[in-house]
C-alpha positions as CSV (number, residue, x, y, z in Angstrom):
1,X,-11.4,-0.7,-1.3
2,X,-10.5,-0.1,-4.8
3,X,-6.7,0.9,-4.9
4,X,-4.7,0.2,-7.9
5,X,-3.1,-2.4,-6.0
6,X,-6.4,-3.8,-4.9
7,X,-7.4,-4.4,-8.5
8,X,-4.3,-5.6,-9.7
9,X,-4.3,-8.3,-6.9
10,X,-8.2,-8.9,-6.6
11,X,-8.2,-8.2,-3.1
12,X,-10.5,-5.9,-0.9
13,X,-7.9,-4.8,1.9
14,X,-4.6,-4.2,0.6
15,X,-2.5,-5.8,3.5
16,X,-0.1,-8.1,1.7
17,X,1.7,-10.8,4.2
18,X,5.0,-12.4,3.2
19,X,5.9,-15.7,5.2
20,X,7.8,-18.8,4.4
21,X,4.8,-20.8,6.1
22,X,2.1,-21.9,3.6
23,X,-0.2,-22.0,6.7
24,X,0.3,-18.5,7.3
25,X,-0.3,-17.7,3.4
26,X,-3.4,-19.7,3.1
27,X,-4.8,-18.4,6.2
28,X,-4.3,-14.5,5.6
29,X,-5.8,-15.0,2.0
30,X,-8.7,-16.7,3.4
31,X,-9.3,-13.8,6.1
32,X,-9.3,-11.1,3.5
33,X,-5.6,-10.2,2.9
34,X,-3.0,-11.4,0.3
35,X,-0.6,-14.3,1.5
36,X,2.7,-14.2,-0.2
37,X,4.9,-17.4,0.0
38,X,8.5,-16.9,0.5
39,X,10.1,-19.4,-1.6
40,X,14.0,-18.6,-1.0
41,X,16.0,-21.7,-0.1
42,X,13.4,-24.2,-1.6
43,X,13.9,-26.6,-4.1
44,X,11.4,-26.9,-7.3
45,X,10.5,-30.1,-5.7
46,X,9.4,-28.8,-2.5
47,X,8.2,-25.5,-3.9
48,X,5.9,-28.0,-6.2
49,X,4.4,-29.2,-2.7
50,X,4.1,-26.2,-1.0
51,X,2.0,-24.3,-3.6
52,X,-0.2,-27.2,-4.4
53,X,-1.2,-27.1,-0.9
54,X,-1.9,-23.5,-1.1
55,X,-4.0,-24.0,-3.7
56,X,-5.8,-26.6,-1.9
57,X,-6.3,-24.5,1.2
58,X,-7.0,-20.9,0.0
59,X,-10.7,-21.6,-1.0
60,X,-9.8,-19.6,-4.4
61,X,-8.6,-16.7,-2.9
62,X,-5.6,-14.9,-4.4
63,X,-2.0,-15.3,-3.3
64,X,1.5,-14.8,-4.2
65,X,5.0,-15.8,-4.6
66,X,8.5,-14.2,-3.9
67,X,11.7,-15.6,-4.8
68,X,15.3,-14.1,-3.9
69,X,17.3,-13.6,-6.8
70,X,20.1,-10.9,-5.8
71,X,21.4,-9.1,-8.7
72,X,24.6,-8.8,-7.1
73,X,26.0,-12.3,-5.8
74,X,29.9,-12.5,-5.2
75,X,29.8,-16.3,-6.1
76,X,28.1,-17.2,-9.5
77,X,28.2,-20.3,-10.5
78,X,28.2,-22.3,-13.9
79,X,25.2,-24.4,-14.9
80,X,25.1,-28.0,-13.0
81,X,27.1,-26.3,-10.1
82,X,25.9,-28.1,-6.7
83,X,26.0,-27.3,-3.1
84,X,29.0,-29.5,-3.0
85,X,31.0,-27.2,-5.5
86,X,30.4,-24.0,-3.5
87,X,30.9,-25.5,0.0
88,X,34.7,-25.8,-1.1
89,X,34.8,-22.2,-1.2
90,X,34.1,-22.0,2.7
91,X,37.5,-21.7,4.7
92,X,38.1,-24.3,7.4
93,X,38.4,-21.5,9.8
94,X,34.7,-20.5,9.6
95,X,33.8,-23.7,9.8
96,X,36.0,-24.2,12.9
97,X,34.5,-20.8,14.3
98,X,30.8,-22.1,14.0
99,X,31.7,-25.5,15.4
100,X,33.2,-24.0,18.4
101,X,29.9,-21.7,18.9
102,X,27.9,-24.8,18.7
103,X,29.8,-26.7,21.2
104,X,30.3,-23.6,23.6
105,X,26.6,-23.9,23.9
106,X,26.3,-27.8,24.2
107,X,25.3,-28.2,20.5
108,X,26.5,-31.3,18.6
109,X,27.4,-29.6,15.3
110,X,27.2,-32.7,13.7
111,X,23.8,-33.7,15.0
112,X,21.0,-34.9,12.7
113,X,21.3,-34.8,8.6
114,X,20.5,-31.2,7.2
115,X,19.1,-31.3,3.6
116,X,20.6,-28.0,3.0
117,X,23.9,-29.5,3.3
118,X,23.2,-32.4,0.7
119,X,26.3,-31.8,-2.1
120,X,24.1,-32.7,-4.8
121,X,21.6,-30.1,-4.3
122,X,21.4,-27.1,-6.4
123,X,22.6,-23.8,-5.3
124,X,20.0,-21.3,-3.7
125,X,19.9,-17.8,-5.2
126,X,21.5,-18.8,-8.7
127,X,19.7,-17.9,-12.0
128,X,19.3,-21.5,-13.0
129,X,17.7,-22.5,-9.7
130,X,15.3,-19.6,-10.2
131,X,14.3,-20.4,-13.5
132,X,13.2,-23.6,-12.2
133,X,11.4,-22.2,-9.4
134,X,9.8,-19.9,-11.9
135,X,8.5,-22.9,-14.0
136,X,6.9,-24.4,-10.6
137,X,5.5,-20.7,-9.8
138,X,4.1,-20.1,-13.0
139,X,2.3,-23.6,-13.4
140,X,-0.2,-22.4,-10.2
141,X,-2.8,-19.6,-10.3
142,X,-0.7,-17.0,-8.8
143,X,-1.7,-13.5,-8.7
144,X,1.9,-11.8,-8.2
145,X,5.5,-12.7,-8.3
146,X,8.0,-10.6,-6.2
147,X,11.9,-10.5,-6.4
148,X,14.3,-9.2,-3.5
149,X,17.8,-7.8,-3.8
150,X,17.6,-6.3,-6.7
151,X,16.1,-5.6,-10.1
152,X,13.9,-9.1,-11.0
153,X,15.5,-10.7,-13.6
154,X,14.2,-10.1,-17.1
155,X,12.7,-13.7,-17.7
156,X,10.6,-12.9,-14.5
157,X,9.3,-9.7,-15.8
158,X,8.6,-11.5,-19.2
159,X,6.8,-14.6,-17.8
160,X,5.0,-12.2,-15.5
161,X,3.5,-10.4,-18.5
162,X,3.0,-13.3,-20.5
163,X,0.7,-14.9,-17.4
164,X,-0.9,-11.6,-16.9
165,X,0.1,-10.8,-13.4
166,X,2.0,-8.1,-11.6
167,X,6.0,-8.3,-11.0
168,X,7.1,-6.5,-7.7
169,X,10.2,-5.7,-6.0
170,X,11.5,-4.4,-3.0
171,X,13.7,-1.5,-2.8
172,X,15.3,0.5,0.2
173,X,16.6,3.5,-1.5
174,X,15.3,6.2,-3.9
175,X,17.7,5.0,-6.5
176,X,16.5,1.5,-6.6
177,X,13.4,2.5,-7.1
178,X,14.1,4.6,-9.9
179,X,16.1,1.5,-11.4
180,X,13.0,-0.6,-10.7
181,X,10.4,1.2,-12.5
182,X,13.1,1.8,-15.4
183,X,13.3,-1.9,-15.6
184,X,9.3,-2.3,-16.2
185,X,8.7,-3.7,-12.4
186,X,4.6,-3.2,-11.9
187,X,4.8,-2.8,-8.1
188,X,7.3,-1.5,-5.5
189,X,7.7,-2.3,-2.2
190,X,9.4,0.3,-0.2
191,X,11.0,-1.2,2.6
192,X,12.5,0.7,5.5
193,X,15.5,-0.4,7.7
194,X,13.0,-1.4,10.5
195,X,12.2,-4.4,8.6
196,X,13.2,-8.1,9.3
197,X,15.5,-9.6,7.0
198,X,17.3,-8.2,4.1
199,X,16.9,-4.3,4.6
200,X,18.6,-0.9,4.0
201,X,19.2,1.8,6.3
202,X,16.9,4.3,5.4
203,X,13.5,4.5,7.8
204,X,10.2,3.6,6.5
205,X,8.6,7.1,7.4
206,X,11.5,8.8,5.4
207,X,11.8,6.0,2.6
208,X,7.8,5.9,1.7
209,X,7.5,9.5,0.6
210,X,10.8,9.7,-0.8
211,X,10.2,6.7,-3.3
212,X,6.5,8.1,-3.8
213,X,8.1,11.1,-5.1
214,X,11.0,9.6,-7.3
215,X,8.3,7.5,-8.9
216,X,5.4,9.9,-9.3
217,X,2.6,7.6,-9.1
218,X,3.7,5.5,-12.2
219,X,3.4,2.0,-10.3
220,X,1.5,1.3,-6.9
221,X,3.9,1.5,-3.8
222,X,3.3,-0.9,-0.8
223,X,4.9,0.6,2.7
224,X,7.1,-1.9,4.6
225,X,9.4,-1.8,7.5
226,X,8.1,-2.2,11.1
227,X,4.2,-2.2,10.5
228,X,2.6,-4.6,12.7
229,X,-0.9,-2.9,13.2
230,X,-3.7,-1.1,11.1
231,X,-3.3,2.2,12.5
232,X,0.5,1.9,11.1
233,X,-1.0,0.7,7.8
234,X,-3.3,4.0,7.8
235,X,-0.4,6.4,8.4
236,X,1.3,4.8,5.7
237,X,-1.4,5.2,3.0
238,X,-1.9,8.6,4.3
239,X,1.6,9.1,3.2
240,X,0.5,7.8,-0.3
241,X,1.1,4.2,-0.3
242,X,-1.4,2.2,-1.8
243,X,-1.1,-0.6,0.8
244,X,1.2,-2.5,2.9
245,X,3.9,-5.5,2.7
246,X,3.9,-6.8,6.2
247,X,6.2,-10.0,7.5
248,X,7.4,-10.0,11.3
249,X,3.8,-9.7,12.8
250,X,3.2,-13.2,11.2
251,X,6.0,-14.9,13.1
252,X,4.1,-14.2,16.1
253,X,1.0,-16.6,15.0
254,X,-0.1,-19.5,15.8
255,X,0.2,-20.8,12.0
256,X,3.9,-19.7,12.0
257,X,6.9,-22.2,11.2
258,X,8.8,-20.3,13.9
259,X,9.9,-22.5,16.7
260,X,8.1,-22.1,20.3
261,X,11.2,-21.3,21.8
262,X,11.5,-18.1,19.4
263,X,8.1,-17.1,19.7
264,X,8.6,-16.8,23.7
265,X,11.8,-14.9,22.5
266,X,9.8,-12.4,20.5
267,X,6.8,-11.7,23.1
268,X,9.7,-10.9,25.6
269,X,11.8,-8.8,22.9
270,X,11.5,-5.0,22.7
271,X,12.2,-2.7,19.6
272,X,16.0,-2.4,20.3
273,X,16.7,-6.1,20.8
274,X,17.1,-6.5,17.0
275,X,20.3,-6.3,14.8
276,X,21.3,-5.5,11.4
277,X,24.1,-8.0,10.9
278,X,25.9,-10.0,8.2
279,X,26.3,-13.0,10.2
280,X,23.1,-14.6,9.1
281,X,23.1,-14.4,5.2
282,X,26.2,-12.5,4.6
283,X,24.2,-9.3,3.6
284,X,22.9,-6.9,6.1
285,X,19.7,-8.6,7.4
286,X,17.8,-7.3,10.4
287,X,17.2,-10.4,13.2
288,X,16.6,-11.1,16.9
289,X,19.9,-10.3,18.5
290,X,21.6,-13.7,20.2
291,X,24.7,-15.4,21.1
292,X,24.9,-15.9,17.1
293,X,24.8,-12.6,16.4
294,X,27.2,-11.3,19.1
295,X,29.7,-13.8,18.0
296,X,30.2,-12.8,14.4
297,X,30.4,-9.4,15.9
298,X,33.2,-10.2,18.3
299,X,36.8,-9.8,18.4
300,X,37.3,-13.9,17.5
301,X,35.2,-13.5,14.4
302,X,36.8,-14.6,11.2
303,X,34.2,-11.8,9.5
304,X,30.9,-13.1,7.7
305,X,31.5,-14.6,4.3
306,X,29.4,-13.1,1.3
307,X,26.5,-14.6,0.0
308,X,25.5,-17.5,-0.2
309,X,28.4,-18.9,1.7
310,X,27.7,-17.5,4.9
311,X,23.8,-19.0,4.8
312,X,25.8,-22.4,3.9
313,X,27.1,-22.1,7.3
314,X,24.7,-20.6,9.6
315,X,21.1,-22.2,8.5
316,X,22.3,-25.7,9.4
317,X,23.9,-24.4,12.5
318,X,20.9,-22.6,13.7
319,X,18.7,-25.4,12.9
320,X,20.8,-27.7,15.2
321,X,20.9,-24.8,17.8
322,X,16.9,-24.4,17.6
323,X,16.3,-28.2,17.9
324,X,18.4,-28.4,21.0
325,X,16.8,-25.4,22.7
326,X,13.3,-27.2,21.8
327,X,14.8,-30.2,23.3
328,X,15.3,-28.2,26.7
329,X,18.8,-27.2,26.5
330,X,19.1,-24.3,28.0
331,X,22.5,-23.0,26.9
332,X,21.5,-23.3,22.9
333,X,18.6,-21.1,23.9
334,X,20.9,-18.3,23.6
335,X,21.7,-19.0,19.9
336,X,18.1,-18.8,18.7
337,X,17.3,-16.2,16.8
338,X,15.3,-15.4,13.3
339,X,14.9,-12.7,11.0
340,X,12.4,-9.9,12.7
341,X,12.0,-6.1,12.6
342,X,11.9,-3.6,15.0
343,X,7.8,-4.0,15.2
344,X,9.0,-7.2,17.6
345,X,8.4,-4.6,20.4
346,X,4.7,-4.7,19.3
347,X,4.3,-8.6,19.9
348,X,2.5,-9.0,23.2
349,X,1.0,-12.6,22.4
350,X,0.5,-15.2,19.6
351,X,-2.6,-15.1,18.0
352,X,-3.9,-16.9,14.7
353,X,-3.9,-15.4,11.6
354,X,-7.4,-14.4,11.0
355,X,-7.2,-12.6,14.6
356,X,-4.3,-10.8,12.9
357,X,-6.0,-9.7,9.7
358,X,-9.2,-8.3,11.7
359,X,-7.4,-6.3,14.3
360,X,-5.6,-4.7,11.0
361,X,-9.0,-3.9,9.8
362,X,-10.6,-2.9,12.8
363,X,-7.6,-0.3,13.9
364,X,-7.4,0.8,10.1
365,X,-10.8,1.7,10.4
366,X,-10.4,3.3,13.8
367,X,-7.5,5.3,12.4
368,X,-9.8,6.7,9.6
369,X,-12.6,7.7,12.1
370,X,-9.9,9.4,14.3
371,X,-8.6,11.6,11.2
372,X,-11.9,12.4,9.9
373,X,-12.8,13.8,13.0
374,X,-9.7,15.9,13.0
375,X,-10.5,17.0,9.5
376,X,-13.9,18.1,10.6
377,X,-12.5,20.3,13.3
378,X,-10.0,22.1,11.3
């Protein structure tokens, strides 16, 4: 396939796989897709380890990196700030709420030291941290760099140009797409509200043609949000997208970073079992409904804090709940959740990444044959 996107990324099948798991990224790229490593929350040292591993396991196939540098953030800190300086902004009432929620599910709120609670750690989502992460990313043979939650920083766009690779951005509304193109972004990911993680409210079926109409072919557009099969991929490309950006489908693979407990919950879930909640990061993010999301929407909730404070509360707590559930704590299981889209209703088993890529290719080809038969009958 020779779409603009394929030429830009050096691939033959425009299936992009976003994952926080290096194993998924490498496996998808080897299988003929394009893996993108989600670096949100990693330290520069961790990112160096992860990308070095990917370099050694992709057999020369291309891959990309996704950073999360929010354009709008309630708490910007001065250079040299630490997690400790930010932690002081978290009210005691919110800490007490989380500790009580964990205890009600028989989870020790102090069990195990989480590295994200290290007071000397650089805050995630800050420009200073992003620059250090970019230093690492551009030392590796990446073929794409992407940013979520707003226009990529000017330094990301400029450094991408210097390295001869495209810079991509996620958009959830027409006006977002117009701003991104005006800023000089090379690839747009039109992500509908069905998507897992941070997402807007407009459905993929409406958003993709709206973004295409607004941008008038100036840049390639990837469709995202609820896409779990090759037939959905073909439908999106029939609308004019040049490929798809997928995420949730890779969570239900044997290579994924998700816990066995969560994978079991994915297989059992239906599309209406996800919710769009601020209870995990402070910004609206779609995730599997659980006792955690219910508590933050309940009458006793102190209301989620803005990003990044809510994530500083939630991530260590959710990690403790997951570890407890994996150890056999049935009550903790009710808390286990993760970012996942409405496409979770299509998850029926736990294949490996190569099988998923092959399934996309087979279903995509079958959809094209069906459309050709329809066209011939007209």
